[in-house]
All heavy atoms as TSV, in Angstrom:
chain	resi	resn	atom	element	x	y	z
A	1	MET	N	N	38.814	-19.725	-0.445
A	1	MET	CA	C	38.020	-19.303	-1.569
A	1	MET	C	C	37.928	-17.786	-1.564
A	1	MET	O	O	37.976	-17.166	-0.508
A	1	MET	CB	C	36.592	-19.845	-1.455
A	1	MET	CG	C	36.473	-21.341	-1.421
A	1	MET	SD	S	34.734	-21.844	-1.407
A	1	MET	CE	C	34.221	-21.305	-3.016
A	2	HIS	N	N	37.726	-17.236	-2.740
A	2	HIS	CA	C	37.540	-15.794	-2.808
A	2	HIS	C	C	36.090	-15.441	-2.471
A	2	HIS	O	O	35.831	-14.609	-1.609
A	2	HIS	CB	C	37.905	-15.278	-4.199
A	2	HIS	CG	C	37.741	-13.799	-4.323
A	2	HIS	ND1	N	38.674	-12.916	-3.820
A	2	HIS	CD2	C	36.747	-13.043	-4.847
A	2	HIS	CE1	C	38.260	-11.681	-4.039
A	2	HIS	NE2	N	37.092	-11.733	-4.671
A	3	PHE	N	N	35.153	-16.078	-3.137
A	3	PHE	CA	C	33.739	-15.788	-2.929
A	3	PHE	C	C	33.157	-16.695	-1.852
A	3	PHE	O	O	33.647	-17.801	-1.622
A	3	PHE	CB	C	32.960	-15.984	-4.235
A	3	PHE	CG	C	33.290	-14.954	-5.268
A	3	PHE	CD1	C	34.213	-15.207	-6.262
A	3	PHE	CD2	C	32.692	-13.705	-5.226
A	3	PHE	CE1	C	34.529	-14.252	-7.211
A	3	PHE	CE2	C	33.001	-12.729	-6.170
A	3	PHE	CZ	C	33.919	-13.012	-7.168
A	4	PRO	N	N	32.080	-16.271	-1.201
A	4	PRO	CA	C	31.448	-17.121	-0.185
A	4	PRO	C	C	30.873	-18.387	-0.819
A	4	PRO	O	O	30.352	-18.343	-1.931
A	4	PRO	CB	C	30.332	-16.256	0.382
A	4	PRO	CG	C	30.331	-14.986	-0.364
A	4	PRO	CD	C	31.436	-14.990	-1.348
A	5	PRO	N	N	30.947	-19.491	-0.105
A	5	PRO	CA	C	30.430	-20.748	-0.642
A	5	PRO	C	C	28.912	-20.873	-0.556
A	5	PRO	O	O	28.334	-21.792	-1.129
A	5	PRO	CB	C	31.109	-21.801	0.226
A	5	PRO	CG	C	31.396	-21.104	1.508
A	5	PRO	CD	C	31.656	-19.674	1.157
A	6	MET	N	N	28.266	-19.956	0.177
A	6	MET	CA	C	26.807	-19.971	0.322
A	6	MET	C	C	26.267	-18.598	-0.055
A	6	MET	O	O	26.992	-17.619	-0.027
A	6	MET	CB	C	26.424	-20.240	1.783
A	6	MET	CG	C	26.909	-21.535	2.328
A	6	MET	SD	S	26.655	-21.544	4.114
A	6	MET	CE	C	27.991	-22.619	4.591
A	7	ASN	N	N	24.986	-18.553	-0.337
A	7	ASN	CA	C	24.376	-17.251	-0.642
A	7	ASN	C	C	23.998	-16.540	0.657
A	7	ASN	O	O	24.271	-17.027	1.761
A	7	ASN	CB	C	23.173	-17.415	-1.586
A	7	ASN	CG	C	22.047	-18.214	-0.974
A	7	ASN	OD1	O	21.935	-18.377	0.235
A	7	ASN	ND2	N	21.178	-18.732	-1.813
A	8	ASP	N	N	23.343	-15.399	0.544
A	8	ASP	CA	C	23.010	-14.614	1.737
A	8	ASP	C	C	21.934	-15.258	2.604
A	8	ASP	O	O	21.719	-14.847	3.735
A	8	ASP	CB	C	22.615	-13.185	1.358
A	8	ASP	CG	C	21.423	-13.115	0.442
A	8	ASP	OD1	O	21.026	-14.147	-0.132
A	8	ASP	OD2	O	20.884	-12.017	0.282
A	9	LYS	N	N	21.284	-16.305	2.084
A	9	LYS	CA	C	20.312	-17.065	2.878
A	9	LYS	C	C	20.952	-18.308	3.491
A	9	LYS	O	O	20.280	-19.135	4.081
A	9	LYS	CB	C	19.117	-17.456	2.010
A	9	LYS	CG	C	18.330	-16.266	1.523
A	9	LYS	CD	C	17.217	-16.692	0.601
A	9	LYS	CE	C	16.538	-15.450	0.055
A	9	LYS	NZ	N	15.646	-15.761	-1.047
A	10	GLN	N	N	22.272	-18.424	3.280
A	10	GLN	CA	C	23.073	-19.532	3.790
A	10	GLN	C	C	22.589	-20.889	3.270
A	10	GLN	O	O	22.640	-21.904	3.965
A	10	GLN	CB	C	23.119	-19.501	5.320
A	10	GLN	CG	C	23.733	-18.221	5.829
A	10	GLN	CD	C	23.730	-18.103	7.329
A	10	GLN	OE1	O	23.333	-19.002	8.039
A	10	GLN	NE2	N	24.187	-16.985	7.819
A	11	GLU	N	N	22.143	-20.887	2.017
A	11	GLU	CA	C	21.690	-22.121	1.376
A	11	GLU	C	C	22.887	-22.863	0.792
A	11	GLU	O	O	23.889	-22.259	0.399
A	11	GLU	CB	C	20.700	-21.792	0.257
A	11	GLU	CG	C	19.434	-21.156	0.775
A	11	GLU	CD	C	18.547	-20.621	-0.336
A	11	GLU	OE1	O	19.056	-20.115	-1.351
A	11	GLU	OE2	O	17.325	-20.716	-0.159
A	12	ASP	N	N	22.773	-24.176	0.730
A	12	ASP	CA	C	23.822	-24.995	0.132
A	12	ASP	C	C	24.037	-24.622	-1.325
A	12	ASP	O	O	23.141	-24.090	-1.984
A	12	ASP	CB	C	23.464	-26.477	0.224
A	12	ASP	CG	C	23.715	-27.043	1.617
A	12	ASP	OD1	O	24.604	-26.532	2.323
A	12	ASP	OD2	O	23.024	-28.001	1.982
A	13	SER	N	N	25.232	-24.924	-1.797
A	13	SER	CA	C	25.589	-24.642	-3.189
A	13	SER	C	C	26.363	-25.832	-3.729
A	13	SER	O	O	26.617	-26.807	-3.007
A	13	SER	CB	C	26.473	-23.395	-3.254
A	13	SER	OG	O	27.732	-23.661	-2.668
A	14	ALA	N	N	26.766	-25.742	-4.972
A	14	ALA	CA	C	27.612	-26.793	-5.553
A	14	ALA	C	C	28.928	-26.890	-4.771
A	14	ALA	O	O	29.490	-27.977	-4.627
A	14	ALA	CB	C	27.879	-26.498	-7.023
A	15	PHE	N	N	29.407	-25.756	-4.249
A	15	PHE	CA	C	30.635	-25.777	-3.458
A	15	PHE	C	C	30.444	-26.545	-2.157
A	15	PHE	O	O	31.256	-27.378	-1.795
A	15	PHE	CB	C	31.107	-24.357	-3.139
A	15	PHE	CG	C	31.683	-23.640	-4.312
A	15	PHE	CD1	C	31.077	-22.502	-4.800
A	15	PHE	CD2	C	32.836	-24.091	-4.926
A	15	PHE	CE1	C	31.607	-21.823	-5.882
A	15	PHE	CE2	C	33.383	-23.421	-6.018
A	15	PHE	CZ	C	32.752	-22.290	-6.498
A	16	THR	N	N	29.367	-26.260	-1.431
A	16	THR	CA	C	29.167	-26.953	-0.153
A	16	THR	C	C	28.958	-28.450	-0.381
A	16	THR	O	O	29.410	-29.263	0.424
A	16	THR	CB	C	28.000	-26.351	0.653
A	16	THR	OG1	O	26.808	-26.396	-0.123
A	16	THR	CG2	C	28.294	-24.921	1.062
A	17	ALA	N	N	28.319	-28.806	-1.474
A	17	ALA	CA	C	28.148	-30.234	-1.802
A	17	ALA	C	C	29.508	-30.873	-2.073
A	17	ALA	O	O	29.784	-31.985	-1.616
A	17	ALA	CB	C	27.235	-30.391	-3.014
A	18	LEU	N	N	30.353	-30.168	-2.785
A	18	LEU	CA	C	31.695	-30.669	-3.090
A	18	LEU	C	C	32.519	-30.816	-1.813
A	18	LEU	O	O	33.234	-31.807	-1.632
A	18	LEU	CB	C	32.387	-29.713	-4.061
A	18	LEU	CG	C	33.687	-30.165	-4.685
A	18	LEU	CD1	C	33.483	-31.414	-5.532
A	18	LEU	CD2	C	34.271	-29.052	-5.531
A	19	PHE	N	N	32.411	-29.866	-0.902
A	19	PHE	CA	C	33.142	-29.958	0.363
A	19	PHE	C	C	32.759	-31.210	1.133
A	19	PHE	O	O	33.591	-31.843	1.772
A	19	PHE	CB	C	32.867	-28.739	1.251
A	19	PHE	CG	C	33.267	-27.419	0.666
A	19	PHE	CD1	C	32.611	-26.262	1.048
A	19	PHE	CD2	C	34.286	-27.315	-0.270
A	19	PHE	CE1	C	32.961	-25.028	0.523
A	19	PHE	CE2	C	34.644	-26.087	-0.807
A	19	PHE	CZ	C	33.976	-24.946	-0.407
A	20	ARG	N	N	31.474	-31.557	1.096
A	20	ARG	CA	C	31.009	-32.753	1.818
A	20	ARG	C	C	31.514	-34.039	1.181
A	20	ARG	O	O	31.627	-35.062	1.850
A	20	ARG	CB	C	29.490	-32.751	1.902
A	20	ARG	CG	C	28.949	-31.718	2.879
A	20	ARG	CD	C	27.469	-31.900	3.155
A	20	ARG	NE	N	26.657	-31.848	1.946
A	20	ARG	CZ	C	26.117	-30.733	1.448
A	20	ARG	NH1	N	26.312	-29.577	2.046
A	20	ARG	NH2	N	25.378	-30.782	0.361
A	21	GLU	N	N	31.803	-34.015	-0.108
A	21	GLU	CA	C	32.302	-35.207	-0.808
A	21	GLU	C	C	33.729	-35.555	-0.421
A	21	GLU	O	O	34.147	-36.702	-0.557
A	21	GLU	CB	C	32.268	-34.983	-2.323
A	21	GLU	CG	C	30.958	-35.321	-2.963
A	21	GLU	CD	C	31.078	-35.230	-4.479
A	21	GLU	OE1	O	31.967	-35.894	-5.057
A	21	GLU	OE2	O	30.283	-34.481	-5.065
A	22	TYR	N	N	34.491	-34.565	-0.001
A	22	TYR	CA	C	35.906	-34.738	0.305
A	22	TYR	C	C	36.154	-34.410	1.772
A	22	TYR	O	O	35.326	-33.768	2.407
A	22	TYR	CB	C	36.748	-33.831	-0.612
A	22	TYR	CG	C	36.642	-34.252	-2.056
A	22	TYR	CD1	C	35.661	-33.713	-2.882
A	22	TYR	CD2	C	37.483	-35.223	-2.571
A	22	TYR	CE1	C	35.535	-34.119	-4.206
A	22	TYR	CE2	C	37.367	-35.640	-3.899
A	22	TYR	CZ	C	36.395	-35.082	-4.698
A	22	TYR	OH	O	36.260	-35.490	-6.001
A	23	PRO	N	N	37.293	-34.818	2.293
A	23	PRO	CA	C	37.551	-34.583	3.722
A	23	PRO	C	C	37.947	-33.127	4.033
A	23	PRO	O	O	38.998	-32.853	4.589
A	23	PRO	CB	C	38.689	-35.552	4.040
A	23	PRO	CG	C	39.421	-35.710	2.751
A	23	PRO	CD	C	38.361	-35.622	1.680
A	24	ILE	N	N	37.086	-32.200	3.671
A	24	ILE	CA	C	37.331	-30.781	3.924
A	24	ILE	C	C	36.977	-30.488	5.377
A	24	ILE	O	O	35.893	-30.830	5.845
A	24	ILE	CB	C	36.479	-29.889	2.981
A	24	ILE	CG1	C	36.750	-30.212	1.514
A	24	ILE	CG2	C	36.690	-28.413	3.287
A	24	ILE	CD1	C	38.172	-30.016	1.069
A	25	LYS	N	N	37.888	-29.837	6.084
A	25	LYS	CA	C	37.649	-29.507	7.485
A	25	LYS	C	C	37.435	-28.015	7.705
A	25	LYS	O	O	36.799	-27.606	8.663
A	25	LYS	CB	C	38.816	-29.969	8.340
A	25	LYS	CG	C	38.958	-31.475	8.356
A	25	LYS	CD	C	40.113	-31.915	9.202
A	25	LYS	CE	C	40.216	-33.430	9.125
A	25	LYS	NZ	N	41.380	-33.933	9.792
A	26	LYS	N	N	38.010	-27.177	6.817
A	26	LYS	CA	C	37.923	-25.735	7.007
A	26	LYS	C	C	37.822	-25.036	5.658
A	26	LYS	O	O	38.524	-25.387	4.726
A	26	LYS	CB	C	39.156	-25.234	7.751
A	26	LYS	CG	C	39.079	-23.774	8.124
A	26	LYS	CD	C	40.208	-23.382	9.034
A	26	LYS	CE	C	39.848	-23.802	10.427
A	26	LYS	NZ	N	40.353	-22.968	11.482
A	27	VAL	N	N	36.941	-24.049	5.595
A	27	VAL	CA	C	36.790	-23.219	4.396
A	27	VAL	C	C	36.989	-21.771	4.826
A	27	VAL	O	O	36.306	-21.273	5.721
A	27	VAL	CB	C	35.391	-23.394	3.755
A	27	VAL	CG1	C	35.200	-22.427	2.598
A	27	VAL	CG2	C	35.195	-24.827	3.292
A	28	ILE	N	N	37.952	-21.121	4.198
A	28	ILE	CA	C	38.267	-19.726	4.477
A	28	ILE	C	C	37.830	-18.926	3.251
A	28	ILE	O	O	38.199	-19.270	2.137
A	28	ILE	CB	C	39.799	-19.528	4.662
A	28	ILE	CG1	C	40.426	-20.567	5.556
A	28	ILE	CG2	C	40.111	-18.103	5.060
A	28	ILE	CD1	C	39.987	-20.721	6.922
A	29	TYR	N	N	37.067	-17.877	3.460
A	29	TYR	CA	C	36.622	-17.097	2.311
A	29	TYR	C	C	36.572	-15.610	2.636
A	29	TYR	O	O	36.622	-15.199	3.787
A	29	TYR	CB	C	35.267	-17.581	1.800
A	29	TYR	CG	C	34.099	-17.326	2.708
A	29	TYR	CD1	C	33.283	-16.222	2.500
A	29	TYR	CD2	C	33.790	-18.180	3.753
A	29	TYR	CE1	C	32.198	-15.975	3.311
A	29	TYR	CE2	C	32.709	-17.944	4.573
A	29	TYR	CZ	C	31.920	-16.849	4.351
A	29	TYR	OH	O	30.848	-16.596	5.163
A	30	GLY	N	N	36.515	-14.806	1.590
A	30	GLY	CA	C	36.487	-13.360	1.748
A	30	GLY	C	C	35.446	-12.749	0.848
A	30	GLY	O	O	34.327	-13.218	0.784
A	31	HIS	N	N	35.821	-11.729	0.130
A	31	HIS	CA	C	35.035	-11.012	-0.865
A	31	HIS	C	C	33.915	-10.142	-0.297
A	31	HIS	O	O	33.649	-9.092	-0.838
A	31	HIS	CB	C	34.467	-11.947	-1.926
A	31	HIS	CG	C	33.764	-11.197	-3.025
A	31	HIS	ND1	N	34.447	-10.527	-4.016
A	31	HIS	CD2	C	32.445	-10.990	-3.260
A	31	HIS	CE1	C	33.574	-9.945	-4.818
A	31	HIS	NE2	N	32.361	-10.201	-4.391
A	32	LEU	N	N	33.252	-10.566	0.756
A	32	LEU	CA	C	32.139	-9.774	1.281
A	32	LEU	C	C	32.668	-8.530	1.967
A	32	LEU	O	O	33.504	-8.605	2.860
A	32	LEU	CB	C	31.325	-10.597	2.287
A	32	LEU	CG	C	30.642	-11.827	1.722
A	32	LEU	CD1	C	29.927	-12.580	2.819
A	32	LEU	CD2	C	29.682	-11.464	0.609
A	33	HIS	N	N	32.157	-7.382	1.545
A	33	HIS	CA	C	32.614	-6.122	2.117
A	33	HIS	C	C	31.419	-5.282	2.520
A	33	HIS	O	O	30.440	-5.207	1.795
A	33	HIS	CB	C	33.495	-5.368	1.121
A	33	HIS	CG	C	34.673	-6.177	0.690
A	33	HIS	ND1	N	35.726	-6.465	1.529
A	33	HIS	CD2	C	34.942	-6.798	-0.478
A	33	HIS	CE1	C	36.605	-7.204	0.886
A	33	HIS	NE2	N	36.151	-7.429	-0.336
A	34	GLY	N	N	31.489	-4.683	3.672
A	34	GLY	CA	C	30.406	-3.849	4.180
A	34	GLY	C	C	29.570	-4.579	5.204
A	34	GLY	O	O	29.377	-5.796	5.131
A	35	ALA	N	N	29.102	-3.829	6.183
A	35	ALA	CA	C	28.351	-4.402	7.304
A	35	ALA	C	C	27.118	-5.184	6.868
A	35	ALA	O	O	26.791	-6.213	7.460
A	35	ALA	CB	C	27.963	-3.292	8.278
A	36	ALA	N	N	26.436	-4.725	5.838
A	36	ALA	CA	C	25.215	-5.415	5.394
A	36	ALA	C	C	25.511	-6.837	4.933
A	36	ALA	O	O	24.784	-7.775	5.282
A	36	ALA	CB	C	24.545	-4.625	4.279
A	37	SER	N	N	26.571	-7.016	4.165
A	37	SER	CA	C	26.895	-8.373	3.698
A	37	SER	C	C	27.494	-9.218	4.812
A	37	SER	O	O	27.331	-10.440	4.821
A	37	SER	CB	C	27.837	-8.327	2.493
A	37	SER	OG	O	29.081	-7.757	2.843
A	38	HIS	N	N	28.148	-8.603	5.763
A	38	HIS	CA	C	28.713	-9.357	6.881
A	38	HIS	C	C	27.614	-9.973	7.740
A	38	HIS	O	O	27.784	-11.070	8.281
A	38	HIS	CB	C	29.581	-8.452	7.761
A	38	HIS	CG	C	30.767	-7.895	7.044
A	38	HIS	ND1	N	31.430	-6.793	7.498
A	38	HIS	CD2	C	31.412	-8.258	5.909
A	38	HIS	CE1	C	32.441	-6.508	6.695
A	38	HIS	NE2	N	32.427	-7.382	5.709
A	39	LYS	N	N	26.491	-9.292	7.854
A	39	LYS	CA	C	25.384	-9.789	8.687
A	39	LYS	C	C	24.801	-11.098	8.158
A	39	LYS	O	O	24.285	-11.891	8.926
A	39	LYS	CB	C	24.281	-8.745	8.777
A	39	LYS	CG	C	24.651	-7.562	9.627
A	39	LYS	CD	C	23.528	-6.543	9.651
A	39	LYS	CE	C	23.968	-5.313	10.414
A	39	LYS	NZ	N	22.961	-4.266	10.416
A	40	THR	N	N	24.862	-11.313	6.866
A	40	THR	CA	C	24.259	-12.521	6.290
A	40	THR	C	C	25.286	-13.615	6.004
A	40	THR	O	O	24.929	-14.686	5.530
A	40	THR	CB	C	23.501	-12.188	4.992
A	40	THR	OG1	O	24.412	-11.636	4.041
A	40	THR	CG2	C	22.369	-11.209	5.265
A	41	ALA	N	N	26.547	-13.345	6.291
A	41	ALA	CA	C	27.610	-14.329	6.038
A	41	ALA	C	C	27.565	-15.436	7.089
A	41	ALA	O	O	27.206	-15.198	8.239
A	41	ALA	CB	C	28.974	-13.644	6.072
A	42	PHE	N	N	27.928	-16.624	6.674
A	42	PHE	CA	C	27.968	-17.738	7.619
A	42	PHE	C	C	29.373	-17.894	8.164
A	42	PHE	O	O	30.345	-17.937	7.417
A	42	PHE	CB	C	27.531	-19.049	6.956
A	42	PHE	CG	C	27.541	-20.189	7.932
A	42	PHE	CD1	C	26.503	-20.346	8.829
A	42	PHE	CD2	C	28.610	-21.076	7.982
A	42	PHE	CE1	C	26.517	-21.377	9.759
A	42	PHE	CE2	C	28.635	-22.103	8.902
A	42	PHE	CZ	C	27.591	-22.260	9.788
A	43	GLU	N	N	29.463	-18.008	9.475
A	43	GLU	CA	C	30.716	-18.331	10.150
A	43	GLU	C	C	30.397	-19.374	11.201
A	43	GLU	O	O	29.388	-19.283	11.889
A	43	GLU	CB	C	31.298	-17.103	10.841
A	43	GLU	CG	C	32.149	-16.263	9.960
A	43	GLU	CD	C	33.308	-15.674	10.732
A	43	GLU	OE1	O	33.065	-14.896	11.658
A	43	GLU	OE2	O	34.440	-16.024	10.387
A	44	GLY	N	N	31.252	-20.357	11.307
A	44	GLY	CA	C	31.046	-21.394	12.301
A	44	GLY	C	C	31.111	-22.761	11.673
A	44	GLY	O	O	31.577	-22.938	10.552
A	45	LYS	N	N	30.618	-23.743	12.412
A	45	LYS	CA	C	30.682	-25.125	11.965
A	45	LYS	C	C	29.335	-25.537	11.382
A	45	LYS	O	O	28.287	-25.235	11.951
A	45	LYS	CB	C	31.056	-26.027	13.133
A	45	LYS	CG	C	31.480	-27.410	12.692
A	45	LYS	CD	C	32.191	-28.128	13.807
A	45	LYS	CE	C	33.643	-27.908	13.540
A	45	LYS	NZ	N	34.550	-28.897	13.958
A	46	ARG	N	N	29.415	-26.203	10.253
A	46	ARG	CA	C	28.212	-26.713	9.583
A	46	ARG	C	C	28.578	-28.048	8.962
A	46	ARG	O	O	29.504	-28.132	8.161
A	46	ARG	CB	C	27.759	-25.716	8.519
A	46	ARG	CG	C	26.501	-26.108	7.801
A	46	ARG	CD	C	26.070	-24.945	6.939
A	46	ARG	NE	N	25.035	-25.323	6.008
A	46	ARG	CZ	C	24.347	-24.478	5.289
A	46	ARG	NH1	N	24.559	-23.179	5.403
A	46	ARG	NH2	N	23.438	-24.882	4.448
A	47	GLU	N	N	27.848	-29.079	9.350
A	47	GLU	CA	C	28.082	-30.434	8.847
A	47	GLU	C	C	29.547	-30.836	8.973
A	47	GLU	O	O	30.128	-31.432	8.068
A	47	GLU	CB	C	27.582	-30.563	7.413
A	47	GLU	CG	C	26.073	-30.355	7.318
A	47	GLU	CD	C	25.541	-30.584	5.925
A	47	GLU	OE1	O	25.948	-31.570	5.283
A	47	GLU	OE2	O	24.712	-29.776	5.478
A	48	GLY	N	N	30.159	-30.461	10.106
A	48	GLY	CA	C	31.531	-30.855	10.384
A	48	GLY	C	C	32.602	-30.013	9.709
A	48	GLY	O	O	33.790	-30.304	9.828
A	49	ILE	N	N	32.206	-28.968	9.011
A	49	ILE	CA	C	33.156	-28.105	8.303
A	49	ILE	C	C	33.130	-26.729	8.952
A	49	ILE	O	O	32.060	-26.152	9.171
A	49	ILE	CB	C	32.790	-27.992	6.806
A	49	ILE	CG1	C	32.797	-29.369	6.151
A	49	ILE	CG2	C	33.743	-27.038	6.088
A	49	ILE	CD1	C	32.190	-29.401	4.752
A	50	ASP	N	N	34.316	-26.201	9.271
A	50	ASP	CA	C	34.449	-24.861	9.831
A	50	ASP	C	C	34.503	-23.837	8.712
A	50	ASP	O	O	35.311	-23.976	7.789
A	50	ASP	CB	C	35.768	-24.753	10.608
A	50	ASP	CG	C	35.569	-24.812	12.094
A	50	ASP	OD1	O	34.473	-24.490	12.571
A	50	ASP	OD2	O	36.533	-25.183	12.784
A	51	TYR	N	N	33.664	-22.807	8.787
A	51	TYR	CA	C	33.653	-21.729	7.796
A	51	TYR	C	C	34.108	-20.439	8.478
A	51	TYR	O	O	33.631	-20.114	9.566
A	51	TYR	CB	C	32.249	-21.527	7.226
A	51	TYR	CG	C	31.789	-22.656	6.344
A	51	TYR	CD1	C	31.165	-23.773	6.884
A	51	TYR	CD2	C	31.983	-22.609	4.972
A	51	TYR	CE1	C	30.747	-24.822	6.077
A	51	TYR	CE2	C	31.559	-23.646	4.149
A	51	TYR	CZ	C	30.950	-24.750	4.715
A	51	TYR	OH	O	30.536	-25.775	3.904
A	52	ALA	N	N	35.021	-19.715	7.822
A	52	ALA	CA	C	35.516	-18.456	8.381
A	52	ALA	C	C	35.558	-17.385	7.301
A	52	ALA	O	O	36.138	-17.581	6.242
A	52	ALA	CB	C	36.906	-18.657	8.963
A	53	LEU	N	N	34.936	-16.265	7.603
A	53	LEU	CA	C	34.980	-15.089	6.729
A	53	LEU	C	C	36.183	-14.255	7.145
A	53	LEU	O	O	36.307	-13.883	8.309
A	53	LEU	CB	C	33.695	-14.273	6.880
A	53	LEU	CG	C	33.664	-12.908	6.185
A	53	LEU	CD1	C	33.867	-13.046	4.682
A	53	LEU	CD2	C	32.360	-12.199	6.496
A	54	ILE	N	N	37.064	-13.962	6.201
A	54	ILE	CA	C	38.269	-13.199	6.528
A	54	ILE	C	C	38.418	-11.958	5.640
A	54	ILE	O	O	39.526	-11.486	5.429
A	54	ILE	CB	C	39.544	-14.081	6.457
A	54	ILE	CG1	C	39.663	-14.800	5.115
A	54	ILE	CG2	C	39.565	-15.074	7.582
A	54	ILE	CD1	C	40.851	-14.386	4.348
A	55	ALA	N	N	37.298	-11.404	5.181
A	55	ALA	CA	C	37.364	-10.148	4.421
A	55	ALA	C	C	38.048	-9.113	5.305
A	55	ALA	O	O	37.783	-9.028	6.508
A	55	ALA	CB	C	35.963	-9.685	4.033
A	56	ALA	N	N	38.946	-8.333	4.733
A	56	ALA	CA	C	39.772	-7.402	5.501
A	56	ALA	C	C	38.954	-6.468	6.391
A	56	ALA	O	O	39.276	-6.284	7.568
A	56	ALA	CB	C	40.655	-6.590	4.557
A	57	ASP	N	N	37.903	-5.889	5.850
A	57	ASP	CA	C	37.122	-4.966	6.680
A	57	ASP	C	C	36.328	-5.706	7.749
A	57	ASP	O	O	36.052	-5.165	8.811
A	57	ASP	CB	C	36.229	-4.060	5.837
A	57	ASP	CG	C	35.247	-4.797	4.964
A	57	ASP	OD1	O	35.504	-5.962	4.601
A	57	ASP	OD2	O	34.209	-4.209	4.617
A	58	TYR	N	N	35.983	-6.954	7.509
A	58	TYR	CA	C	35.262	-7.751	8.499
A	58	TYR	C	C	36.136	-8.042	9.712
A	58	TYR	O	O	35.668	-8.022	10.848
A	58	TYR	CB	C	34.765	-9.053	7.866
A	58	TYR	CG	C	34.005	-9.934	8.831
A	58	TYR	CD1	C	32.735	-9.572	9.259
A	58	TYR	CD2	C	34.544	-11.123	9.298
A	58	TYR	CE1	C	32.024	-10.365	10.148
A	58	TYR	CE2	C	33.846	-11.924	10.180
A	58	TYR	CZ	C	32.588	-11.544	10.597
A	58	TYR	OH	O	31.888	-12.339	11.481
A	59	ILE	N	N	37.410	-8.299	9.474
A	59	ILE	CA	C	38.320	-8.605	10.582
A	59	ILE	C	C	39.112	-7.362	11.011
A	59	ILE	O	O	40.152	-7.471	11.668
A	59	ILE	CB	C	39.254	-9.793	10.255
A	59	ILE	CG1	C	40.137	-9.493	9.047
A	59	ILE	CG2	C	38.449	-11.062	10.045
A	59	ILE	CD1	C	41.201	-10.556	8.780
A	60	ALA	N	N	38.603	-6.197	10.640
A	60	ALA	CA	C	39.186	-4.898	11.021
A	60	ALA	C	C	40.661	-4.792	10.632
A	60	ALA	O	O	41.464	-4.235	11.366
A	60	ALA	CB	C	38.995	-4.637	12.510
A	61	PHE	N	N	40.985	-5.361	9.488
A	61	PHE	CA	C	42.344	-5.301	8.941
A	61	PHE	C	C	43.397	-5.860	9.917
A	61	PHE	O	O	44.551	-5.491	9.864
A	61	PHE	CB	C	42.709	-3.870	8.515
A	61	PHE	CG	C	41.806	-3.366	7.430
A	61	PHE	CD1	C	40.612	-2.723	7.741
A	61	PHE	CD2	C	42.120	-3.561	6.100
A	61	PHE	CE1	C	39.761	-2.268	6.731
A	61	PHE	CE2	C	41.281	-3.113	5.083
A	61	PHE	CZ	C	40.109	-2.465	5.403
A	62	CYS	N	N	42.955	-6.730	10.784
A	62	CYS	CA	C	43.849	-7.358	11.767
A	62	CYS	C	C	44.019	-8.823	11.357
A	62	CYS	O	O	43.037	-9.563	11.280
A	62	CYS	CB	C	43.217	-7.264	13.144
A	62	CYS	SG	S	44.247	-7.949	14.439
A	63	PRO	N	N	45.239	-9.249	11.082
A	63	PRO	CA	C	45.441	-10.633	10.650
A	63	PRO	C	C	44.831	-11.638	11.614
A	63	PRO	O	O	44.820	-11.438	12.826
A	63	PRO	CB	C	46.972	-10.780	10.625
A	63	PRO	CG	C	47.478	-9.395	10.453
A	63	PRO	CD	C	46.504	-8.526	11.197
A	64	ARG	N	N	44.295	-12.691	11.064
A	64	ARG	CA	C	43.687	-13.759	11.862
A	64	ARG	C	C	44.516	-15.012	11.688
A	64	ARG	O	O	44.851	-15.399	10.563
A	64	ARG	CB	C	42.264	-14.016	11.401
A	64	ARG	CG	C	41.552	-15.052	12.245
A	64	ARG	CD	C	40.155	-15.339	11.786
A	64	ARG	NE	N	39.270	-14.251	12.169
A	64	ARG	CZ	C	37.972	-14.276	11.940
A	64	ARG	NH1	N	37.425	-15.278	11.290
A	64	ARG	NH2	N	37.210	-13.275	12.307
A	65	ARG	N	N	44.832	-15.645	12.758
A	65	ARG	CA	C	45.602	-16.887	12.717
A	65	ARG	C	C	44.692	-18.015	12.236
A	65	ARG	O	O	43.600	-18.206	12.762
A	65	ARG	CB	C	46.167	-17.210	14.084
A	65	ARG	CG	C	47.095	-18.360	14.057
A	65	ARG	CD	C	47.673	-18.603	15.432
A	65	ARG	NE	N	48.681	-19.617	15.300
A	65	ARG	CZ	C	49.861	-19.578	15.870
A	65	ARG	NH1	N	50.163	-18.587	16.662
A	65	ARG	NH2	N	50.713	-20.540	15.684
A	66	ILE	N	N	45.158	-18.734	11.225
A	66	ILE	CA	C	44.389	-19.834	10.654
A	66	ILE	C	C	45.209	-21.112	10.812
A	66	ILE	O	O	46.320	-21.206	10.304
A	66	ILE	CB	C	44.090	-19.590	9.161
A	66	ILE	CG1	C	43.294	-18.308	9.007
A	66	ILE	CG2	C	43.343	-20.773	8.561
A	66	ILE	CD1	C	43.136	-17.848	7.584
A	67	LEU	N	N	44.665	-22.053	11.518
A	67	LEU	CA	C	45.325	-23.347	11.702
A	67	LEU	C	C	44.457	-24.468	11.200
A	67	LEU	O	O	43.294	-24.405	11.165
A	67	LEU	CB	C	45.661	-23.579	13.174
A	67	LEU	CG	C	46.608	-22.559	13.788
A	67	LEU	CD1	C	46.729	-22.800	15.277
A	67	LEU	CD2	C	47.967	-22.626	13.135
């Protein structure tokens, strides 16, 4: 996804509800730029789904292997 599936309070959204309806195992998202937005981003496992923020500045412009 381009935009984060949750807000800065890490509340569920229509996207997270949709992910739970289907056998989604991993959600990769970006768009958040700057240290302030990175602090409120969710990364990790939630309800069996792995979430990863891969905004370029967040990962220091170093490619991340996604499997």
